[in-house]
C-alpha positions as a Python dict, from the first residue, in 0.01 Angstrom:
ca = {
    (1, 'M'): (0, 0, 0),
    (2, 'I'): (124, 317, -113),
    (3, 'L'): (80, 619, 149),
    (4, 'S'): (-76, 943, -2),
    (5, 'A'): (140, 1278, 41),
    (6, 'T'): (-116, 1396, 285),
    (7, 'S'): (-67, 1090, 502),
    (8, 'V'): (301, 1102, 487),
    (9, 'S'): (306, 1466, 604),
    (10, 'A'): (76, 1372, 908),
    (11, 'S'): (312, 1086, 1005),
    (12, 'V'): (575, 1359, 994),
    (13, 'V'): (417, 1607, 1202),
    (14, 'D'): (345, 1326, 1468),
    (15, 'D'): (701, 1201, 1452),
    (16, 'A'): (829, 1578, 1505),
    (17, 'K'): (597, 1606, 1819),
    (18, 'A'): (739, 1294, 1966),
    (19, 'S'): (1095, 1362, 1872),
    (20, 'I'): (1091, 1740, 1978),
    (21, 'N'): (933, 1623, 2320),
    (22, 'A'): (1221, 1363, 2358),
    (23, 'A'): (1512, 1622, 2215),
    (24, 'Q'): (1794, 1711, 2437),
    (25, 'T'): (2059, 1879, 2264),
    (26, 'P'): (2063, 2148, 1971),
    (27, 'Q'): (2144, 1860, 1713),
    (28, 'D'): (1831, 1701, 1823),
    (29, 'Y'): (1622, 1993, 1743),
    (30, 'Q'): (1811, 2058, 1413),
    (31, 'A'): (1753, 1716, 1301),
    (32, 'V'): (1364, 1760, 1364),
    (33, 'L'): (1371, 2101, 1198),
    (34, 'T'): (1528, 1977, 899),
    (35, 'K'): (1274, 1684, 852),
    (36, 'L'): (1003, 1925, 880),
    (37, 'Q'): (1149, 2161, 637),
    (38, 'N'): (1219, 1912, 382),
    (39, 'E'): (812, 1800, 414),
    (40, 'L'): (724, 2149, 375),
    (41, 'K'): (897, 2181, 15),
    (42, 'R'): (650, 1889, -56),
    (43, 'K'): (366, 2135, -50),
    (44, 'P'): (115, 1969, 177),
    (45, 'K'): (-234, 2061, 231),
    (46, 'P'): (-311, 2385, 407),
    (47, 'N'): (-408, 2249, 732),
    (48, 'T'): (-100, 2022, 736),
    (49, 'A'): (148, 2296, 646),
    (50, 'I'): (22, 2480, 939),
    (51, 'D'): (108, 2186, 1152),
    (52, 'L'): (444, 2151, 1009),
    (53, 'K'): (516, 2491, 1060),
    (54, 'Y'): (399, 2487, 1398),
    (55, 'W'): (643, 2215, 1536),
    (56, 'A'): (925, 2402, 1294),
    (57, 'G'): (870, 2692, 1493),
    (58, 'V'): (916, 2494, 1806),
    (59, 'A'): (1245, 2358, 1681),
    (60, 'C'): (1355, 2700, 1584),
    (61, 'F'): (1255, 2837, 1933),
    (62, 'H'): (1462, 2566, 2099),
    (63, 'L'): (1763, 2647, 1881),
    (64, 'D'): (1737, 3035, 1992),
    (65, 'R'): (1659, 3115, 1610),
    (66, 'Y'): (1386, 3352, 1709),
    (67, 'D'): (1339, 3536, 1368),
    (68, 'E'): (1287, 3188, 1200),
    (69, 'A'): (1062, 3061, 1478),
    (70, 'A'): (832, 3393, 1481),
    (71, 'E'): (754, 3347, 1097),
    (72, 'Y'): (659, 3008, 1160),
    (73, 'F'): (445, 3061, 1456),
    (74, 'E'): (292, 3364, 1268),
    (75, 'A'): (156, 3124, 1018),
    (76, 'A'): (33, 2858, 1275),
    (77, 'T'): (-175, 3082, 1527),
    (78, 'S'): (-517, 2963, 1317),
    (79, 'R'): (-462, 2623, 1459),
    (80, 'H'): (-208, 2627, 1728),
    (81, 'A'): (-294, 2859, 2020),
    (82, 'D'): (26, 2773, 2190),
    (83, 'A'): (210, 2968, 1912),
    (84, 'Y'): (77, 3287, 2074),
    (85, 'R'): (259, 3189, 2352),
    (86, 'Y'): (585, 3132, 2185),
    (87, 'L'): (531, 3474, 2024),
    (88, 'G'): (503, 3608, 2353),
    (89, 'K'): (823, 3456, 2475),
    (90, 'I'): (1031, 3544, 2150),
    (91, 'S'): (887, 3922, 2186),
    (92, 'F'): (1002, 3910, 2561),
    (93, 'A'): (1335, 3764, 2477),
    (94, 'D'): (1391, 4065, 2257),
    (95, 'Y'): (1303, 4324, 2518),
    (96, 'D'): (975, 4411, 2324),
    (97, 'F'): (778, 4357, 2644),
    (98, 'E'): (449, 4537, 2532),
    (99, 'S'): (424, 4283, 2248),
    (100, 'A'): (497, 4017, 2464),
    (101, 'L'): (214, 4112, 2650),
    (102, 'E'): (-33, 4159, 2364),
    (103, 'A'): (65, 3800, 2244),
    (104, 'Y'): (-19, 3658, 2578),
    (105, 'D'): (-362, 3832, 2572),
    (106, 'D'): (-393, 3675, 2217),
    (107, 'Y'): (-302, 3333, 2370),
    (108, 'Q'): (-571, 3374, 2655),
    (109, 'E'): (-829, 3459, 2403),
    (110, 'A'): (-758, 3183, 2159),
    (111, 'L'): (-775, 2926, 2444),
    (112, 'K'): (-1107, 3087, 2555),
    (113, 'K'): (-1239, 3036, 2213),
    (114, 'A'): (-1107, 2682, 2212),
    (115, 'K'): (-1262, 2639, 2533),
    (116, 'K'): (-961, 2522, 2669),
    (117, 'S'): (-824, 2625, 3015),
    (118, 'V'): (-506, 2872, 3082),
    (119, 'P'): (-203, 2727, 3204),
    (120, 'E'): (-103, 2793, 3562),
    (121, 'D'): (201, 2908, 3508),
    (122, 'L'): (132, 3172, 3240),
    (123, 'E'): (55, 3407, 3507),
    (124, 'A'): (440, 3413, 3614),
    (125, 'E'): (525, 3490, 3253),
    (126, 'V'): (299, 3785, 3207),
    (127, 'A'): (392, 3899, 3563),
    (128, 'M'): (759, 3883, 3436),
    (129, 'A'): (667, 4087, 3134),
    (130, 'N'): (497, 4351, 3327),
    (131, 'S'): (814, 4385, 3558),
    (132, 'A'): (1044, 4368, 3280),
    (133, 'Q'): (840, 4654, 3110),
    (134, 'S'): (853, 4842, 3426),
    (135, 'M'): (1227, 4800, 3432),
    (136, 'L'): (1277, 4931, 3105),
    (137, 'D'): (1112, 5250, 3204),
    (138, 'R'): (1425, 5301, 3444),
    (139, 'V'): (1740, 5175, 3307),
    (140, 'E'): (2029, 5298, 3502),
    (141, 'S'): (2279, 5531, 3279),
    (142, 'I'): (2634, 5360, 3355),
    (143, 'V'): (2954, 5384, 3159),
    (144, 'V'): (3099, 5023, 3089),
    (145, 'I'): (3473, 5062, 2999),
    (146, 'D'): (3543, 4718, 2909),
    (147, 'S'): (3404, 4365, 2825),
    (148, 'I'): (3546, 4017, 2863),
    (149, 'S'): (3402, 3689, 2714),
    (150, 'V'): (3523, 3413, 2904),
    (151, 'P'): (3436, 3040, 2988),
    (152, 'Y'): (3159, 3000, 3235),
    (153, 'E'): (3348, 2753, 3468),
    (154, 'K'): (3520, 2969, 3725),
    (155, 'F'): (3434, 3299, 3526),
    (156, 'F'): (3443, 3507, 3860),
    (157, 'S'): (3844, 3420, 3843),
    (158, 'H'): (3858, 3725, 3592),
    (159, 'Y'): (3748, 3978, 3797),
    (160, 'R'): (4023, 4199, 3939),
    (161, 'L'): (3924, 4323, 4266),
    (162, 'A'): (4142, 4518, 4511),
    (163, 'L'): (4192, 4317, 4833),
    (164, 'S'): (3983, 4586, 5006),
    (165, 'A'): (3662, 4486, 4835),
    (166, 'G'): (3724, 4098, 4933),
    (167, 'R'): (3797, 3787, 4750),
    (168, 'L'): (3591, 3564, 4510),
    (169, 'R'): (3723, 3227, 4583),
    (170, 'S'): (3678, 2860, 4433),
    (171, 'L'): (3408, 2678, 4610),
    (172, 'D'): (3651, 2390, 4681),
    (173, 'E'): (3849, 2610, 4908),
    (174, 'L'): (3558, 2696, 5121),
    (175, 'P'): (3687, 2654, 5484),
    (176, 'V'): (3401, 2509, 5670),
    (177, 'K'): (3182, 2201, 5609),
    (178, 'T'): (2852, 2214, 5473),
    (179, 'P'): (2561, 1957, 5421),
    (180, 'D'): (2587, 1973, 5060),
    (181, 'G'): (2922, 2100, 4987),
    (182, 'G'): (2808, 2438, 4878),
    (183, 'R'): (2658, 2546, 4516),
    (184, 'E'): (2771, 2761, 4201),
    (185, 'Q'): (3125, 2750, 4188),
    (186, 'M'): (3237, 3028, 4438),
    (187, 'Y'): (3235, 3191, 4787),
    (188, 'Y'): (3293, 3534, 4892),
    (189, 'S'): (3524, 3649, 5196),
    (190, 'N'): (3602, 3971, 5309),
    (191, 'E'): (3949, 4161, 5338),
    (192, 'N'): (4033, 4030, 5669),
    (193, 'D'): (3943, 3681, 5555),
    (194, 'D'): (3720, 3633, 5893),
    (195, 'F'): (3377, 3661, 5712),
    (196, 'I'): (3247, 3427, 5426),
    (197, 'L'): (2924, 3407, 5217),
    (198, 'W'): (2812, 3097, 4977),
    (199, 'A'): (2509, 2934, 4822),
    (200, 'D'): (2400, 2577, 4974),
    (201, 'V'): (2072, 2385, 4973),
    (202, 'D'): (1823, 2429, 5274),
    (203, 'S'): (1608, 2165, 5423),
    (204, 'A'): (1329, 2217, 5146),
    (205, 'M'): (1626, 2201, 4877),
    (206, 'N'): (1584, 2557, 4759),
    (207, 'T'): (1933, 2719, 4725),
    (208, 'R'): (2000, 2970, 4979),
    (209, 'L'): (2296, 3184, 5097),
    (210, 'Y'): (2498, 3098, 5415),
    (211, 'E'): (2752, 3296, 5582),
    (212, 'A'): (3020, 3220, 5871),
    (213, 'S'): (3251, 3422, 6103),
    (214, 'R'): (3586, 3328, 6184),
    (215, 'L'): (3667, 3316, 6603),
    (216, 'N'): (3957, 3453, 6761),
    (217, 'D'): (4086, 3103, 6783),
    (218, 'G'): (4076, 3040, 6398),
    (219, 'T'): (3792, 2801, 6416),
    (220, 'W'): (3455, 2915, 6227),
    (221, 'H'): (3129, 2971, 6372),
    (222, 'E'): (2823, 2715, 6274),
    (223, 'P'): (2712, 2852, 5925),
    (224, 'V'): (2399, 3052, 5949),
    (225, 'M'): (2134, 3076, 5676),
    (226, 'V'): (2108, 3422, 5556),
    (227, 'D'): (1737, 3523, 5640),
    (228, 'F'): (1600, 3815, 5423),
    (229, 'G'): (1244, 3767, 5647),
    (230, 'D'): (1012, 3670, 5388),
    (231, 'D'): (875, 3344, 5262),
    (232, 'R'): (1124, 3291, 4952),
    (233, 'S'): (1107, 2999, 4734),
    (234, 'N'): (1407, 3138, 4513),
    (235, 'H'): (1726, 2982, 4440),
    (236, 'D'): (2009, 3234, 4557),
    (237, 'A'): (2375, 3242, 4465),
    (238, 'Y'): (2679, 3442, 4395),
    (239, 'P'): (2677, 3662, 4700),
    (240, 'F'): (2921, 3953, 4720),
    (241, 'M'): (2930, 4209, 5016),
    (242, 'M'): (3040, 4531, 5013),
    (243, 'S'): (3310, 4668, 5236),
    (244, 'D'): (3064, 4844, 5456),
    (245, 'G'): (2959, 4497, 5578),
    (246, 'S'): (2596, 4597, 5501),
    (247, 'T'): (2534, 4615, 5140),
    (248, 'L'): (2487, 4260, 4974),
    (249, 'Y'): (2443, 4177, 4615),
    (250, 'F'): (2376, 3825, 4479),
    (251, 'A'): (2184, 3641, 4216),
    (252, 'S'): (1857, 3500, 4261),
    (253, 'Q'): (1620, 3306, 4027),
    (254, 'G'): (1252, 3304, 4111),
    (255, 'E'): (998, 3528, 4205),
    (256, 'G'): (1112, 3892, 4131),
    (257, 'S'): (1344, 3767, 3838),
    (258, 'I'): (1258, 3848, 3506),
    (259, 'G'): (1446, 3535, 3358),
    (260, 'G'): (1693, 3293, 3489),
    (261, 'Y'): (1933, 3461, 3755),
    (262, 'D'): (1883, 3813, 3838),
    (263, 'I'): (2109, 4055, 4054),
    (264, 'F'): (1946, 4165, 4393),
    (265, 'C'): (2049, 4393, 4660),
    (266, 'S'): (1978, 4369, 5019),
    (267, 'N'): (2104, 4571, 5307),
    (268, 'R'): (2190, 4448, 5692),
    (269, 'D'): (2091, 4651, 6001),
    (270, 'S'): (2413, 4746, 6163),
    (271, 'Q'): (2247, 4733, 6510),
    (272, 'T'): (2020, 4402, 6478),
    (273, 'H'): (2225, 4246, 6183),
    (274, 'E'): (1889, 4162, 5999),
    (275, 'Y'): (1879, 4152, 5620),
    (276, 'M'): (1623, 4350, 5447),
    (277, 'S'): (1390, 4225, 5194),
    (278, 'P'): (1596, 4217, 4855),
    (279, 'L'): (1524, 4459, 4557),
    (280, 'N'): (1595, 4377, 4211),
    (281, 'I'): (1831, 4622, 4075),
    (282, 'G'): (1674, 4635, 3735),
    (283, 'M'): (1849, 4729, 3408),
    (284, 'P'): (2101, 4722, 3221),
    (285, 'Y'): (2237, 4450, 3475),
    (286, 'N'): (1945, 4223, 3462),
    (287, 'S'): (1784, 4067, 3113),
    (288, 'P'): (1555, 3793, 3025),
    (289, 'Y'): (1843, 3557, 3055),
    (290, 'N'): (2104, 3460, 3346),
    (291, 'D'): (2285, 3777, 3514),
    (292, 'F'): (2514, 3698, 3832),
    (293, 'M'): (2787, 3788, 4026),
    (294, 'L'): (2792, 4169, 4068),
    (295, 'A'): (3085, 4302, 4257),
    (296, 'I'): (3223, 4637, 4333),
    (297, 'D'): (3571, 4766, 4409),
    (298, 'E'): (3517, 5086, 4580),
    (299, 'E'): (3927, 5144, 4598),
    (300, 'N'): (3948, 5152, 4213),
    (301, 'G'): (3585, 5295, 4161),
    (302, 'V'): (3486, 4990, 3923),
    (303, 'G'): (3236, 4730, 3911),
    (304, 'W'): (3190, 4398, 3747),
    (305, 'W'): (2893, 4186, 3648),
    (306, 'A'): (2836, 3887, 3452),
    (307, 'T'): (2566, 3753, 3204),
    (308, 'D'): (2500, 3497, 2915),
    (309, 'R'): (2249, 3729, 2740),
    (310, 'H'): (2481, 3695, 2441),
    (311, 'T'): (2515, 3342, 2443),
    (312, 'R'): (2273, 3141, 2209),
    (313, 'S'): (2216, 2756, 2205),
    (314, 'G'): (2321, 2764, 1845),
    (315, 'D'): (2680, 2901, 1932),
    (316, 'S'): (2976, 2656, 1891),
    (317, 'D'): (3066, 2749, 2266),
    (318, 'Q'): (2747, 2758, 2484),
    (319, 'S'): (2949, 2776, 2832),
    (320, 'T'): (3065, 3138, 2760),
    (321, 'V'): (2930, 3440, 2963),
    (322, 'T'): (3022, 3825, 2907),
    (323, 'I'): (3175, 4002, 3209),
    (324, 'Y'): (3113, 4369, 3194),
    (325, 'V'): (3356, 4629, 3400),
    (326, 'F'): (3160, 4944, 3469),
    (327, 'I'): (3174, 5269, 3669),
    (328, 'P'): (2940, 5252, 3949),
    (329, 'N'): (2723, 5589, 4006),
    (330, 'D'): (2725, 5743, 4374),
    (331, 'V'): (2367, 5796, 4301),
    (332, 'R'): (2145, 5618, 4047),
    (333, 'V'): (2096, 5818, 3740),
    (334, 'N'): (1820, 5666, 3481),
    (335, 'R'): (1809, 5706, 3131),
    (336, 'H'): (1532, 5925, 2982),
    (337, 'I'): (1219, 5716, 2936),
    (338, 'D'): (1198, 5810, 2563),
    (339, 'D'): (1559, 5767, 2479),
    (340, 'P'): (1537, 5603, 2137),
    (341, 'D'): (1840, 5406, 2219),
    (342, 'I'): (1703, 5265, 2549),
    (343, 'V'): (1646, 4920, 2445),
    (344, 'S'): (2005, 4901, 2306),
    (345, 'Y'): (2142, 5045, 2631),
    (346, 'A'): (1917, 4776, 2833),
    (347, 'K'): (2050, 4495, 2612),
    (348, 'M'): (2406, 4647, 2623),
    (349, 'T'): (2423, 4572, 2248),
    (350, 'D'): (2763, 4767, 2203),
    (351, 'Y'): (2899, 4851, 2559),
    (352, 'K'): (3097, 5171, 2366),
    (353, 'M'): (2776, 5350, 2336),
    (354, 'T'): (2787, 5431, 2710),
    (355, 'W'): (3116, 5631, 2670),
    (356, 'E'): (3105, 5975, 2726),
    (357, 'E'): (3243, 6184, 2439),
    (358, 'D'): (3618, 6206, 2402),
    (359, 'A'): (3669, 5997, 2727),
    (360, 'D'): (3987, 5798, 2802),
    (361, 'Y'): (3947, 5484, 3025),
    (362, 'S'): (4293, 5338, 2962),
    (363, 'E'): (4447, 5448, 3249),
    (364, 'I'): (4162, 5271, 3497),
    (365, 'L'): (4176, 4982, 3275),
    (366, 'Q'): (4564, 4975, 3313),
    (367, 'T'): (4527, 5010, 3692),
    (368, 'I'): (4306, 4708, 3682),
    (369, 'S'): (4523, 4508, 3497),
    (370, 'E'): (4802, 4553, 3750),
    (371, 'I'): (4591, 4416, 4038),
    (372, 'D'): (4749, 4109, 4207),
    (373, 'V'): (4425, 3912, 4214),
    (374, 'D'): (4586, 3608, 4423),
    (375, 'H'): (4638, 3837, 4706),
    (376, 'K'): (4891, 3638, 4907),
    (377, 'V'): (4821, 3791, 5227),
    (378, 'V'): (4817, 3620, 5565),
    (379, 'A'): (4484, 3724, 5759),
    (380, 'A'): (4530, 3834, 6118),
    (381, 'E'): (4406, 3543, 6354),
    (382, 'F'): (4392, 3759, 6659),
    (383, 'E'): (4561, 4091, 6791),
    (384, 'F'): (4802, 4041, 7110),
    (385, 'P'): (4988, 4341, 7247),
    (386, 'I'): (5316, 4218, 7353),
    (387, 'S'): (5448, 4564, 7399),
    (388, 'S'): (5344, 4913, 7353),
    (389, 'E'): (5538, 4896, 6987),
    (390, 'V'): (5473, 4526, 6906),
    (391, 'V'): (5102, 4342, 6833),
    (392, 'Y'): (5112, 3983, 6760),
    (393, 'R'): (4841, 3886, 6490),
    (394, 'N'): (4941, 3546, 6384),
    (395, 'Y'): (5094, 3242, 6546),
    (396, 'D'): (5397, 3259, 6325),
    (397, 'D'): (5465, 3565, 6527),
    (398, 'F'): (5563, 3383, 6824),
    (399, 'K'): (5937, 3304, 6885),
    (400, 'T'): (5901, 3023, 7128),
    (401, 'H'): (5674, 2698, 7138),
    (402, 'E'): (5570, 2787, 7482),
    (403, 'G'): (5434, 3108, 7380),
    (404, 'T'): (5230, 2959, 7102),
    (405, 'E'): (5067, 2687, 7319),
    (406, 'L'): (4977, 2960, 7582),
    (407, 'M'): (4808, 3150, 7301),
    (408, 'R'): (4598, 2888, 7199),
    (409, 'D'): (4490, 2839, 7558),
    (410, 'Y'): (4436, 3210, 7608),
    (411, 'L'): (4212, 3223, 7298),
    (412, 'R'): (4023, 2911, 7440),
    (413, 'K'): (3946, 3070, 7757),
    (414, 'T'): (3865, 3386, 7626),
    (415, 'E'): (3598, 3238, 7403),
    (416, 'A'): (3473, 3040, 7686),
    (417, 'L'): (3442, 3388, 7877),
    (418, 'T'): (3237, 3547, 7591),
    (419, 'D'): (3005, 3234, 7599),
    (420, 'L'): (2964, 3290, 7976),
    (421, 'T'): (2875, 3647, 7947),
    (422, 'E'): (2613, 3592, 7653),
    (423, 'Q'): (2470, 3329, 7897),
    (424, 'L'): (2467, 3568, 8210),
    (425, 'S'): (2285, 3822, 8003),
    (426, 'K'): (2026, 3581, 7911),
    (427, 'L'): (1965, 3471, 8244),
    (428, 'R'): (1928, 3832, 8384),
    (429, 'K'): (1654, 3860, 8090),
    (430, 'S'): (1497, 3561, 8222),
    (431, 'Y'): (1482, 3677, 8566),
    (432, 'H'): (1365, 3994, 8455),
    (433, 'S'): (1040, 3846, 8326),
    (434, 'N'): (1003, 3548, 8548),
    (435, 'P'): (1204, 3587, 8872),
    (436, 'S'): (1276, 3261, 9043),
    (437, 'A'): (1533, 3103, 9324),
    (438, 'A'): (1656, 2902, 9046),
    (439, 'V'): (1752, 3153, 8810),
    (440, 'V'): (1915, 3355, 9079),
    (441, 'E'): (2141, 3029, 9183),
    (442, 'E'): (2223, 2999, 8801),
    (443, 'I'): (2337, 3352, 8791),
    (444, 'K'): (2554, 3291, 9106),
    (445, 'R'): (2706, 2982, 8930),
    (446, 'V'): (2779, 3165, 8613),
    (447, 'K'): (2932, 3464, 8796),
    (448, 'T'): (3180, 3252, 8992),
    (449, 'Q'): (3271, 3057, 8651),
    (450, 'M'): (3344, 3401, 8499),
    (451, 'Q'): (3546, 3520, 8808),
    (452, 'S'): (3757, 3198, 8777),
    (453, 'L'): (3815, 3248, 8414),
    (454, 'R'): (3902, 3623, 8427),
    (455, 'E'): (4193, 3513, 8681),
    (456, 'E'): (4301, 3221, 8467),
    (457, 'I'): (4314, 3438, 8147),
    (458, 'K'): (4503, 3710, 8345),
    (459, 'E'): (4771, 3462, 8454),
    (460, 'I'): (4786, 3296, 8089),
    (461, 'R'): (4844, 3623, 7964),
    (462, 'N'): (5141, 3709, 8202),
    (463, 'N'): (5308, 3391, 8114),
    (464, 'I'): (5298, 3464, 7753),
    (465, 'Y'): (5465, 3802, 7833),
    (466, 'K'): (5739, 3602, 8005),
    (467, 'A'): (5789, 3338, 7741),
    (468, 'E'): (5833, 3605, 7455),
    (469, 'K'): (6053, 3847, 7680),
    (470, 'S'): (6294, 3565, 7731),
    (471, 'T'): (6370, 3603, 7345),
    (472, 'R'): (6432, 3954, 7300),
}
């Protein structure tokens, strides 16, 4: 039995649908697209041609060949309501957010006519388009002085930051143990190397930021999850803390993001140490793609951020990101809403369009290139005055083995005294709210321990002086 041309085309449509649902690589989508395009050349019947074009559009969409995909989808809207949704996604990716919202409206209307229900996840897409349109009205005006294309793997190692800005380190160097070993390549440490931030999973398997501080004896506090005071289901990563110890930048995907990772900012209260609800920092930093790892070097007056907005699935190298080097504003200044080039600025189509006329950025670029990114500096482990002129900051400063061991004991007992001081404060608060004889006895016990520790610490301190004095 010989199949008719219509039957063959219909079979190709069914095969294409199954193949696209199973596709995992650009090569898979390209193979399906080639079959569909060959079948379209056979001039099938109108309805079959529409079906073929719809699936060809889906294949092109997954290959990030949006212009081709849009042509196919435009021809398929009469039979495929989902074509409108794809058109919305394509307009969104091209920063045409108004057209995206119109396409989503058309999609819902087509579903209504077909008596089909609206997908639950469409609401999130519409919300992102509305948020993106709002951001496009407030694109920050910045000067980008350089652009670097680098492999995604350890891209942060290309950030050239002064030591005062802190360090971005590979996750395999993380000095604390974590349940999952950490996520997303890197962690941040401050200038003194006694405060760190990184990403790991919480009990609900969401990626969260964690922080830890180093104690006087060189050990680390138990890691604490960064709490933004809201019920977040986002995935947070790529943290960077400004030198003020308060302003935190990080990347997050989920609620508040307009696509993949977006860069957010939160501030920590200097008194309570509580973090405030994060805010999306908008465009041009963020895009419908992945944007992450914003860091600012105040000493040299430059900022860095990375994005994959210029990478496409059809590219030969998909694992690259673009790093932008920019001059941060002291106060945010937005481009005029009616600027005809505002979309190009938001996309960062050509970073040189941000340059001021006749400006020369060669000197600052030279300064950046000369920064020693390894920062081979031994962080202070403690501060112990040996005399009015000499302060020991590391165990290597000690001249005697006895002095070194005494110092370890000194730090252990000092830490124990700190813990007892905190315990006493809690007991006094407890007695104030609920007086009892048991609490009074516990307060006496703790105070006795504290007095004993103070005497021991004083004696150890004097012995350290004696041990080190013998070498001078």
